[in-house]
N, C-alpha and C positions, 0 to 999 in steps of 0.2 A: 542558963539555959532553961531552967525550970520556968523561970518567969516568962521567958519568951514563949514556951510552949502553952503556959496558961492563957496569955493573950490571944495566941493563934486558936485555941479550943474555942473561945467565945466568938471570934472572928468566923470560924467556920459555922458554929451553932446559928450565928446571925444569917449566914448565907442560906442555911437550910430553910429559913422562914421567909425570905425575900422573893418576890416574883422576878420575872424577866421578860424582856421584849428583845426580839431580833433587831439587829443593826440593819438599816434599810439598804437595800441595793445588792444586785449580783456582780460579782467580780468579772473581768474579762477572763475567758477561757479558751485555750487552744487545745484541741484534741488531736491525737494522732493514732491512726488505725494500724493494725498489723501490716496491712497492705501498704501503707506509707513508709514504714521503717523496715518493711521486708523481713519480718521475724514472727515468732510465735506469739500468741496472744498474751501469755502470762509474763509479767515483769516482777522481780523479787527485791532487788535493791538498787538504789540510784545514787550516783555521787557526782561531783563536778571536779573536772581535772584542774591543774594549776593554770593551764592556758584558757579556761573557761569552758571547756568542751564538756557535754553531759554524756554520762556512761550509765547504761542500764543492764543489769544482769537478766538475760532472757533466755527461755528455753532453747533459743537457736545458737546462742552464743552472747558474746558481748556486744551491744549496741553502742555506736558512738554518734552524737548529733553536734554539729557545729553551727547551728542556727539556719542552715540552708538545706543541708542534705543529711540523711541517716545512712550510717556505714555499718555493716555487720563484720565485726572482728572475730574470725573463727578460732575456736578452741578445739583441741582434740576430741573431747567427748561431748561437744556442743552445749549441753544444759549447763547453764551458768546460773548459779544461785545468789552470788554475792559479789560485790565490788566495793572498793575503797581507795581513796587517795591517801598515800603515805606522806610523811613530813618531808621526804626527799623528792616529792614530786611524782613518784611512779604510781601506776595504776595497778593495784593487786586484785586478784580474781580468785574466788572459789568456785569450782565446777564440781561435776559429779566424779568423785574419786580422785581429785587432783587439786593442787594449789599452785599459785605461781603469779606472774606479772606480765605486763605487756611492754615489749621492747621493739626495737627497730633492727631489722636484719640488715645485712651488707647492701642490699638494693634500697634501704629506706622504708621498707614496708613493715607495718605493725605485725608483730607475731606473739604468740604466748610462749613465755619461758617457764617451764615447769620446775617447781622446787620439791617434787615428790621424792627425788633422789636424796633429799637432805633428811627426810623422815625415816627413821629406823624401820626395818621390815615389820616388826611386830606391831606397829601403829599404823599399817597401810591399810587396814580392813575397814576403813570409812567408806561412806557412800555419798552423801550430799554435805557440801560445806554451806551452811545455811546463813553464815554471817562472817563478813570480813571487816575488821575494824582496826583502824590506826591510831596509835597513841605514841607517846615519846619513848615507850619501852621497846615499841616495834609494832608489827602487824599481827594481829590475833586472827586465827581462822577458827571458827566454832563448828563443829559437827556434832551429832547426837552423842556420840562416845567420847570425842577428844576435843581438847582446845590446844591449838598449836600457836606458838609465838615465834616468829621469825624476826631476829634482831639484826639482820644484814650478814650474819656469819654462820649461826647455827640456829637449830629449831629445838625449843623447849616443848614438851609435851605433858599435858595433864589428862588422866582418864576420868571419866565421870563416874561416881559411885554408882548412880543409877542411869540418869539422863539428863543431858544438858538440853533445855528447852529455849526459850527466846532470850535474846541477849541485846545490849544496849551500851553506847558509849556516852559517858557524860564527863566532859572535861578530858581529864587524862586517865580516867578509870573506865575499866571494861566490866560492865554489870552483867551476870548471867544468872537465870534461874535454874537451879538444880533440884530435881524432884526430892532427894533425900536430905539436902542441906538447906534448901530454901533460897534466899537471895545471897549470892556471894559475889565478890569483886576481885578482879585480878589488877593488882597495883604493884609497881615497883618490881615487876617480873615474878610476883608471889600471888598465890591463891589466898584470899582473906576472906574469912567467914564474918559476915557482918552482925553487929548486935541486932537481936530481935529478928534474925533471919528466919528462924523457924515459923514465924507468923505467916510467912508466904509460901510454905511447903504445899499446902492443899489449894493454892490459888494460882490460877494461869494468868502470869503477867503478860500484857501485851504492849505496854508502853512505859516508859521512864522518861520523864523531862526534868530538868532543873526548875524547881519551884521558886526558890530564892537561893541566896549564898549560902544558907544553912539547911537546906532540906530539898528533898526530891519529891515530885508527884508521880506516885506509882499507880497505874490503871490496870484493872484486871478484866477478864472476859465476862465474869458473872458475879463478881464480888464488889463491884464499885471501884471508888478511887480512895487513895489514902496519901497523906502527907507523912513522908518518912524523914525524920530529922538525921543529922550526920551521927547523933549519939545513940541513935537506935529507937527513938520514940515514934510510935505509929499512931496516927489519928485519922478516922473516917473523914473523908472530904465530900460533903454533900453538895451537889450542884443542880442546876435546873436542866442539866443534860442526862441525868441519870436513867430516867425513864426510856429516853430515846437510844441511849448507848445499850442499855440492857436489851432493848427490843431488837436492834440492828446489829449487835455484836461487835464490839471494838475489836480492831486488828492491828492498828498502828497509830503513832502520834509523834507530834514533834512541836518545839516551840518556834512560833513564826515572828515574834518580836518580843520586847520586854513585858508587854501587857497582855499578850495573847498566846494560846496553845490551839492547835488544830488536832482533831482525832478523825482517823479514818475508820469507817465500819465496813462490815462484810456485806451488808445489803442496804444501807441507808445513806451512802455518800460520806461527805465531809460535815464536820460540825466544829465551828470556831467558838472558842470559850475564852472569856476573860480570866485573869488570874483570880477574881473573886467568884469564879463559877458561873458567871452569867453567860447565857448563850447569845453570841452576837450575830451568828449567821449560820444557816444550813445551805451547803453547795451540794446538789444532787443532779440527777438526770434531768429534772424540771428546770434546774438552773442553767443547764447547758454542759453539765459533765457528761463525759462519754458513757459511763456506767457508774452503778453505785456500789459495786464490789471492789473494795480497796485493799491493796497487800502492802504497800509502802509509800511513805510520804518523805520528802526530801526538800529542804529549802535551798534554793540557790543563792548566790552572793548578791543578786539583784533584789532578792525578796520574793522571788516567784516560787511558788510551791509545786514541785513536780509529783505527780501522783501515779505510782505504778498500779495498773488496774489487772483484774483477772482477764480483761480483754482490751489491751491497749494502754496508751499513755495519755495523760492531760497534764496541762500546766495552768495552774490558777494563780492570777495576780492578787493573791490575798492581801499583799502589803501596800497595793496601789491606793492613792487617795480617791480614785475615781472608780465609781461603781454605777450601774444602770438599773432603772426601774422600768419594767416593760410589761408587755400584756401577761406574761407568767405572773406577775404581781398585781393583776387587775388593773392595769393603766392601758387603755385601748385607744387607738388613733393617735394622730400627731399631737404633741403638747405644744400649745400656743401661750398659755399664761401660767405663772407661778406666783403665789403670794401668800405670806404668813401673816395671819390675822389671830392675834393672841398667840396661843401656843400651838395653833393647828395651822398645818401647811395645806392649801388648797392648790389644785392642780386642774386647769382648764385645757380640755383637749377639743379634737374635732368631733367628738361624739358625746360630750357630757362634762360633768364637773366631779373630780374625785377630791378626797381629803385624807389626810394620814392623823390618826388619833395620837396625841402626845405620849399616852401611858403605854398602850398596847403597841404602838407602832404598826398598825394593820391599815392597809389601803382600802378605803371604801368609796362607794359613789353615791351621790345625792340621787336619791330614788326618784322615778318619774320625770326625769329630766334628760334630754338627749340632743340639745342644741349645741352648736359650735360656740365655744367661748372665746372671745376676743379680748376681754380685759377684766381685770380683777383689782378693786380699788378699796382700801381700808379708810374708814372713818372711825369715829370713837368706839362705838359698840356694834357696828354693823359693816358689811361690805356691800359695794355696788359692783354688779357683774353685768358686762356688756356682751351680747351674743349676735349672732349673724342677722337676728331679726328684732330683738328686743333689749330692754334694760330692766334689770331686776334689783331688789334689795335681798341681801342674804342675812338672816338673823337666826342664831342657833339652829343652824343647818336647814332652815326653811327659806324657800324662795318665794318673794312676792312680786308680782308684776308691776312696774311702774308705767311703762308704755311700750307699745309695739309698732312705733311710727317709723322703724328703721334700725339697722344694725348700729350698735354702739362700740366704736373703736378705741375710745379713750376718754378718761374722767379727770377733772382738776377741780378741787376744792378751792373756793375763793378764800384768799387770806383775809379780806375785809368782812366777809360774811360767811361763818361756818355752816349756816343753813343753806348755802347756795353752792351748787355744783354745775360746772360746765361739762357738757357731753359733746365730744367731738365724734361725729357720726360717719356712717358709710357715704352720706351725701348731705353734707350741712352741718349746722351748729345749733344746739339747743342749750337752755339752761333749766336746771331743776331746783326746786325750792322745797324745804321741809316744813311742814305745817303740823299742827297737832294731829291730823289725820294721816301723815306720812308724806312721803315724796310726790310732788307733782310737777308736771311740766310747766315752767314759768313763761319761757319765751322761745320762740323759734325764729332764728335770725335768717331771714330768707335771702338776704344778700350775700351769704356765705354759701358757695358751691363746692362740690367735690368732697372726696374723702379727707377727713381731718386726721393728720398722722401723729401730730404732736402740738402741745400747747404749754405755754408758760405764762406766769403773771409777774409783772415786775413790781417794784416796791411802791409804785403809785397807785396800784390797783388796775392798771391797763392789762387787757388780755392780748397775748401775741398767738395767732393760730397759723398753722401750716396746713395749706390745702394742696392737695395734688394737681389741682386745676388753676388756682389763683395765686399759688405761692404763698408769700407772707402777708397776713393781714392783722392789723392792730385795731382793737376795739377800745374806745375810750368811754367808760361808763360814768364820767363825772357829772353828766346832766341826768342820765336816766338809765337804768339797766334794760328797759325795754326798747329805748331808742338811742343806742350807742352811736358815736361818731366813728365811722370806718375810715381806715387809711389802707389803701392797696399798694403795696411797695412794688415798684417798677424795676427794670434792669438798671436804670439810671441810678437807682439807690442802693446799688451793690448786691442785688439779689441774684442768685445763680440761677442760670437757665434750667438746671436739672432739678428735678424734685427729690433727688436721693439725698436728703440731709434731714438733720433733726434739730428742732429747737431746744435749748437747754438754758437754764438761768445758772450761770457759772461766775463765781467771784462777783456777786452782786451786779452782774451785767447780763442783758439778754444777748445770747450767743447762738450762733449756727455751727454746727459740727458737720462736715461733709469730707469724707475720704482723706483722713490725716490733717485736715486743716480746719482751724477754727476762725470764725468771723464774730465780730461784736458790733452792736449798735452804738454808733458814736452819735450822742444827743446833740453835739455842737453842730457837726456837719449834716446831720439828719439823714444819715445813710450807714449801711453795713460796710464795714472796712475789715482788712485782715487783722486778725488779732495777734498780738506779740507772743501768744502761747505757741511753743513749737513741740513737736513729737520727735523724740530721739529714738534710735535703734534701727539697725539695717534690716532686720526681718519684718519691719512694718512696710517697707517699700514693696509695692507691687501687691499690696493686700488691701481690697476694698473695704472700707470701715464706714458705715452709715447710721449705726445705731449706738446709743450712748446711754450708760445709766451710772449713778453715783455709787461707789462702794465705799469700803472702810478707809479710814484715816486719810480722807481727802483724795484717795485714788479713784480712778474711773474705770469702768468696764466697757469695752467697745466690741462690738461684733458685726459680722456680715453673715450671709447664708452659709458660708464654709469655714469661718474663722472666728476665735474669741481670744481675747488678750486683755491685759491689765495696761492701762496708762498710769504708771506709778508717778506720783507727784514728787517732783524734786524741789521745785519752788513755784512761784506764782506764774512763771513763764515757761517752764520746762516740764514735759511730762516724758517719762521712759517707756516705751512700748516693750511689753514682756508677754509672751504667748506660751512659755515653757510648760506651764501646768496644763495647758489645753491642747497641746500638740497631738494628745492621743485621739481627740475627736474631731481632728481637723477634716473638713469635707464630709460631715455627718448631717447635713440639712438643718442647720440650727434656725430656730424660729424666735427664741426668747432667752434671755440671760437674766438670772435674779440671784443678787447678792444677799445671802440670809446671815445677817450679822457679820462678825469677824472670822467665823469659822467654816462657813459653808457657802458654796456657790451652786445653784441650780440652773441646768441648761435643758431648755425644751427643744425637742428635735422631732423629726418625722420618725426616729427610731425608738422614742420613748423619752424618758426622764433621766438625764445624767446627774450624779451628786458628786461633788468635789469636796473632799474634807481637808481644808487648808491647814490643819493642825498636823496632818501626817506627813512624815517625811518620806521622801521618794529618792530611791537610788540611781534615778536615771542620769543625774549629773556625774556620777563616777566613771572612771575610765573603764574601757574594756579592749580586749584584744582583737585585732584583725590578723587572719591567718591566710597565707598561701596554701590551699588545701592540696592541690595537685597541679602537676604540669605534664601534659601529654602531647603526643604528636597528632596533628589534626587528621592527616591521611590514614594512619593506620590505628589511631586511637591508643596507641601503647603508652603507658604511663612511664614518664621520666623521672618524676618525683612525686613521692607519696605524702608530703607534708612533714617530713621529719624535722623537729626543731634543731636549731644550732645554725651557726654561721658557717658557710662554705660556699665556695664557688664551683659549680658544676661545669664540666666540658662536654660539649655536645658536638658530635660529628655534623658536617655540613647537611647530611641528609635530613637532619632534625631542625630545619630552619622554618618549619611552620608549626607553631606552637599554641596551645590552648591552655590558659591559666585559669584554674577554679580557686575562689576565694570565699571567705565567709568571715562573720563577725559573731563573737560569742556574747551576743546581746538578745535576749528572747522575748522582750515585749514587742508584739507584733513584728516579728522578725522579718516577714516577707516585705515589710516596708522600709527595712534597713537600706541605705543607698551607699554606693561605692564610688570612688575615683581611682583611677590607674594612670601610671606614668612609666613608660619604658625608657629608662635612661639609656641613651645611645641610639634611640629611634624617634621617640616622640619630642616635640617642642615644649611641652607642658602638660599639666594635668588635664584629664578627660572632664567632661561635664558629669555631674552627679547623675547615677543611674541605679535602679534596682537590680539590674542584671549581676549575676554573680559570676561571670565568665568573661574572658577576653581573649581574642584570637589575634595572632600576628603571623603573616605569611611572608615568605621570601626575604628572611632576614639575612643581611650580609654577614660575612664573617667578622668578628670582633667580640669585644666585652659588653655585656648588658647588665642592667639592674632593673628588676621590675619592682615597682612600688605600688602599693594599694593601701587605701585608707577608708575607713567607714564613717557613716553618720546615722545614729538611731533615729527612731522617730521624734525624739525630743531634741534633735539637732546637736546632740552631744558627740564629739568626734572620738572614735576608737583609735587605739595605738597603731601606727603604721606598721606594715609588714614589707619585707623585702626578699626577693630571690635573685641572687647574682649567677650569672652563667656566661660561658664563653661558646661562641659557636666557632668550631675550628674550620679552616677553609677546606675546600674540596682538595683531593690529591694533587690536581693540577695547578693549584695556587699554593702548595706548600713550599717551604724553603728548599728542601731537596729537589723538587720539581723544578724549581728556578734555578738551582745550581746545575742541574742536568741540562736545562735550556741554555746555560750559558756556555756549558762545556760543548754542547752540540753546535751551537752558533759559532763558537771560537773555531771548532774544527772545520765547520763548513766555510767559514770565512778565509781559514788558512788554505783550504783547497781551492776556493774560488780565486784568491789571489795568486795561487801558484798557476793554475790553469790559465789565468788572464795573462801572467807573465810570459808563459810559454807561447800563448797566442800572439803576444806582442813581438816576440822574437821572430815567429814565422811570418808575421805580417811585415816586419821590418825588412827581412830579406825580399819579400815579394815587392816591396815598395821600392827598394834599391833597383831591383831588375826593371821595374816599371818606370823609374825615373830615367834610367839609362836609355831605354826604349823611346820614352816621351821626348827625351833631350834630343836624341837623333831625328825624330819626326819633326820636332819643332824647328830645328836647324833647316831642314829641307823645306818646310812650310815657310819659313822665314824669306827664303830666296824667292819663292814663288810670290809670296805678298809684296815683296819690293818690285817685283817685276810688274805686278798688277796696279801698284800704286799709281804710277804715271798714266795707266789707261783710266783709272778712277778719276783722276784730276781732270783729265780731258772730258770724260762723261759728264762730271759736274758742271763744267762750264757749259756744255751743250743743254743740259737740263735747265740751268739757270736761264738761258736764252730763251728757251721754249716756255717757260713758266711766265716771263715777262709778256710774251705774245698772249698766252691764255688770259692773263689779267685784263689785258686790253680788250680782248674778244668779249670776256664776261662783262665788262663795264657797258659795252655797246649793246649786248643781249639784254641787260637790265633795263636800258632805256626804251627798247623796242617793247619789252613786256609791259613797262609802265603805261606807254601810249596805247597799247591794245586793251589793257584793263579799263582804262578810262573809256574808250570806244565801246567796250562790251557793257560797261555799267549805264552809259548813255543809252545804248540801244534796248537794254533790259527795261529801263525807266519808261522808254517810248513804248515798248511792247506792253507794259503794265497799263499804261493810258489807253492803248489800242483796245486791250481786252476789257477794260472798265467801259470804253465806249461801245465796244461790241456787245457787252452785256446789257447796256442800257438800250442799245437799238434792238436787240433781240426782245427784251421785256416790252418796249414800246410797240415793236412790230407785233409781237404776239399779242399783246393787249388790243392793239388797234384791229388786227384781223379777226379776233374772236367775235367782234360785233357783227361785221358783214357775214361771216360763217354762221352765226347763230340766226341771222336773218334769212339766209339761204336754207337752213335746216327747217325753219318754220315754214317758209313758202312750199318747201317740198312736202312737208306733212300736210299742209292744206290741200296742195294739189293732189295728193295720194288719196286724201278723203273724198274729194269732189269729182275726180275723173273716173270714167268706167273703161277708157280705152286701154286694152292689155298692152299694147306697144308703148303708150305713154307711161303707163304704170312701171313698165320694165325699165324705161329710160330714167324716170323719176327714182326709182328705187337705186339705181346705180349712182345718180348724182347725190342722193341721200347718204349712200355708203361712203362716197368720196368725202362729202362734207364732214361727216362723222369722224372719219380718220383725221382730216385736217385739224378738227376741233380738238381731238385728244392730243395730236402732236403739239398744238399750241398750248394746250393745258400743261403737258409734260415740260415744255420749254419754260413757262412760267413758274411751275414748281421747282426746276433745277435752278432757276435764277433766285428763288427765295431761299434754296438751301445755301447758296454761295454767299448771300447777301445778309442772311439773318444772323444776328448777334447771339452767341451762346450764353444762355441763363441756366445755371445748374440748380437743381432742386430734387427733393427726393421724390421717387417715381414708384408707385404701386404698379410693378411691371405686370403682375397676374391680371389686374383689372383692365390695364390698357390693352394687352393682347386680346382679351376676350372681346372688349368694345370694337377693336379695329376688325377682328374677325368677323363679327356679325354685321359690321358696316360694310365690308367687302362682299361678304356673301349675298347681302341683299341686291348687290349690282349684278349677280350672276344667278338669278332664280332658275333660269333654264338648266343649270348644272346642279341639282340637288343631291347628286351621287358623290359630289366631292366632299370628302370627310377631312376636318382639321383635328390634329392630335396635338396636345400641348404637354409638355414636361418641364415644370418650373421648379427650381429649388426654393422651398418655403423659407429658408433662412437668409434670402438674398435681400440686402439693404442698398438699393441702387440709387446713385445720385447722378444726374446728366440733364441734358436739355430735353425736355418732354416734347416740344414741338418737333424737333429733329428727329428724335427716336420714333414719334408717330409717323413722320413722313417715310423714314426708312422701312419701318414695319409694313406700312400701307403698301408702299410700292413692291415689296418682296412678296407680301400675300396676293396682291393684285395680279402681278406676273404669273404667280404659280396658278391661279385660277384661269388666267388668260391663255396660257400655253398648256393647259392640261389636255391629256389624250383623250379623244372622243370615243375610243373603242375599249376602254376598260375602265373599272372603278378606280378613280384617282384619289389621292391623299396627300395631305400636306403636314409635315412634321415640323413643330416648333419647339425647340429645347433651348432654355435659359439656364445657365449654370455658373457658378462662382469659380474664378481661375485666379487665386491669389488676391490681389486688390482690384482685379479687373472682373467684368462680366462679359461672358460670351453668349451671344444671340445667334443660333443656327436655325435657318429656315430652308427645308429640303422638300422636294416633291418628286413624283414619278411622272413628270410631264414629259413633253416632246424634246425638251433639252435644247442644247446649242451645238450646231454642227462643229466638228473638231478643227475645220478649216478656220472658224471664226474664234 
C-alpha cells in the first residue's frame, strides 16, 4: 500500500503542473421547468426505479417521470428531501418529519406508506430527512440529528454527537460527515469511525466518488479535493478545475463513467473532469443548461445525467458520443466544409472560416475573411480553399488569392503531376499549376458547362467530371493538357438522367453512386453498367443517398440532406448500411460529412457542427421498458388503472367500453421522438403503424376478453420491452346469464300460455265448425236438387248459344270483306285527292303568278292616269280602280306566299332570333309609315339557342307582325308585343296586339 501511495503522490504532483484543454462540443440537454412537472422549483435528490422511471424529491412531493409525462405523488407533509431505490425494488422517501416508501392501494394508485410508527417516540423529533440511501444492510435515512436504518422489520437509530452533515453511498457503504467525528461510515449495520477521519472535521465535504478500487475522491466546499485511500491515507488532489470550483462553490458530484467525474456547482453549472484532473467540459447556461445553481446529480442507466437545480430539472447526455459546436462556441452560420490539415481542424461556414487550435482546443476565426466556403483541399504544406466567388491558398493561417473568376466547388490534385490541380467551378472547369511564384490559372476548359459536383482521375490519368448540365464528361490529356479530347457520355452509354449522383474511384474503377446503387464504367462495353456491389440493410430502403466519401477500414460514409450512415464493407461486392450512430441527428439539414481518422466523424449542418466520438460506447442498444401508465374511461375521464405492476386481469362493467390507454417508454434520449405500436388482442387484426402518440382510444368495445399490447422504439430504433394489460368487459345486465335464464323462463311460460289458449280456441272453433258443417250440408243438399233441375236448362241454353255463335262468325266474315273493299276505295280516293290538291296548288301558283303581271300593268296605268288627269270624276273612278287592283295584287301575293310555305323543304339551322325579330319589325314598319304611333315591344330570353328553318320562321313572323299593323285600331295608341321564351326543348313565339281583333262568329 505504501508503494501504491508513493506512485500516486508523484502522479498527482505531475497533474498539478500540466495544462488542460476542454473537450470540444456541447452535449444534448433537455430542460424541464416547474410548470412542466407541476411542482416547486427546488429538487434535492433523484433516483431511477427498477422499471426505469425517474423520481425526484421536490418541495411539492415526489415527482415521477415516465419519459412522456410527469406525475406528482403526494406525501402527507409535501416537502420531500430524499428518495432512493432499495434492493427489493421499492422507492423509499424521506420527507419533513417522516420516512416511508411508495406502494399501491387497493385501487392500484400510488400512495406513501409511513414508517414513522416504527421509530421510537424519543427519536421522532427530527425535521428534514436530507438523505435516503439503499445498501444491502437496508435503507438509511439521514437527518441532522439521527441516522435511521430500516432492514425490512425494524429500525435501528444512531444519534449524532453533534451534527450529521452531507452523506454519500459508495458501493455497499454509507459515508456521513459528522462535525465532531469527521468522516464516518455505516457498514454491516455498524457505525465505523474511519482511519484519519479527524482530517475532515473542519472541512465541509460535498462529494465523495470512487476514485479507483483502493481509494475515494473526496471533494470539499472550500478546501479542495483529496484522495482518501481505504487504509486512511489522505493526499491533496490538484486539478485544473480547482479555481473554477472554489469560485463557483462545489455542491454535488458523481462518477459518469470509468474515466470521468462530473461536479455540480452552486453558481457555475457542471464541470466534467477526467480521472487525471483534466477539465473535459463545462456545461452551464451558455451551453443550454436551464440554470447554473445545481443541488444534485444522478446518472441514469442509459448514461444520461439528471441534474436537480435550484429552479427546475435538466438531463444532460454526458456520455453520448455526439456533441455539437454552435454559435455559442464561435461557429456562426451553416457549416459546409470540414478538413483536418496537419493537426488543425478547419471549418468552412456560410460566413467565413474557423479553425481549432490543437493544443488549447479553442475555436477561432480567420480574420478579415467573410466569404462562403465551399471546399477545403489539403496539399503537402498548404490548403486550397474554394468560396462562393474565388479560389485561395491557405498557408500558416494566411489566405492568398489565386483567382476570382468564379466560385470553386471542388478540387482534385493530379496523380501524374503534383503541381497541377483541377478546379470544378460553379460554372465550368479549370486547372491550376504551381510555379515558383505560386499557383496560377493554367487552363480554362470552355467546353465544360455547368456546376462541377464531383471529379475523379483514373489510373491512366484521364479526368472524369460530373456536370449538373452535361452529365459525365471524360477528358483525355494524353496529347495535351491545354487541348484534351472530350467525351460527353449520353443516355445510351448508361448515364442516369438525374444529376443526383456522385463520381467515385472505387476498387480501382471509375464508379457512380446514386441512391443505394453503384454503377461502374465497363471499358470493354464502353458504357456504365450496374455494379455487382450491393447494399444490405432494411433501414437503407426509402432513404435517399447521393453523397459518398471513404471512411476507415474500407468502409464508406453516405449521406443525404437528412440522413447519415456507414456502408460497412463485408467484401468487395457487399456493404451493410448502418445509421445507428447517426439516428440522433436525423433530419438536421446535413451539408457535409468528414471522417477524421478512425475515431471521429464531423458533420456540418445548418445547426452547427456535430462531433461523433467513435471510441465512446453508447447504451442506446440496451433494452428498456415500455409501460401501460393508465387506463381511463373516455367519457368521464375516470382512471380505471394507475399503472400498478404485476400481471392480473381487470374486470370492467359494460359502461366502461370506451377506453383510453396511456403508455410510455423509460428511455430519455430525445424521448419526445420515441415511437409506439399498439395492438388490442380481441379487436385489432395486427400492430398499428409506428407513431409518437403516447395514447390510444378504443370505443364501443363488445363484451369479452382483451389484452392490450404496446411496444416502443427509441430514436436509435432499438425496441423496448413489450407491455400488456389484460381486461374483461362484462356484458350489460340484459346480456348476462341470469338475464338469459329469466328470458328462457318467461318465454317458456308465455309459450305454455299461448299453447293453452290456442288449444281452447281450437276446441271452441271445432264446435262452431261442426254446427256450420251441419248447416252447410243441409244447404248443399237443397242446392244440389236445384242445380240438377237447372242443368237441363243449361244444356238447352248451350245448344242455342252455339247456334247463335256460328251465325255471328258467318256475319263477321262477310263484314271483314266489306271493310276491305271500302278501305281500298278510300285509299284510292285519298290518292286521287292528293293529286287534285297538288294540281290545284300548281294551278293557284300559275294563276296567281300569271295574274300578277296584268294587275301590275293595271296599277301602273292607274298611277299614270292619276298623274295626268285633272277631272275630279275621273280621279275618283281611277282611285277606286287602283284600290281594287292593289287588293287583288295583295291577294295574289298571299296566295304565292302560302304556296311557298307548303312547297318549301325544311332546312334546320341556328337562328339568331333576336336579330331576326328586329329586322322583320323594321321592314314591316317601313310599309306602314302612316302609322308611326304603333309601338313594338319585344321580350326575348337571351339564353335561347333556337334551331329551325329560318325562311319559314321569317314568313310566319312577317305575316303575324304585318297583320297586327294592318288591323290596328285607328282611334287609340296601338302596340304589338312579341315574346319568345324557352319551354323545355321547344321555343314558344307569342305575337299579340290590341287591334280590332276577329269577330266571335268567325
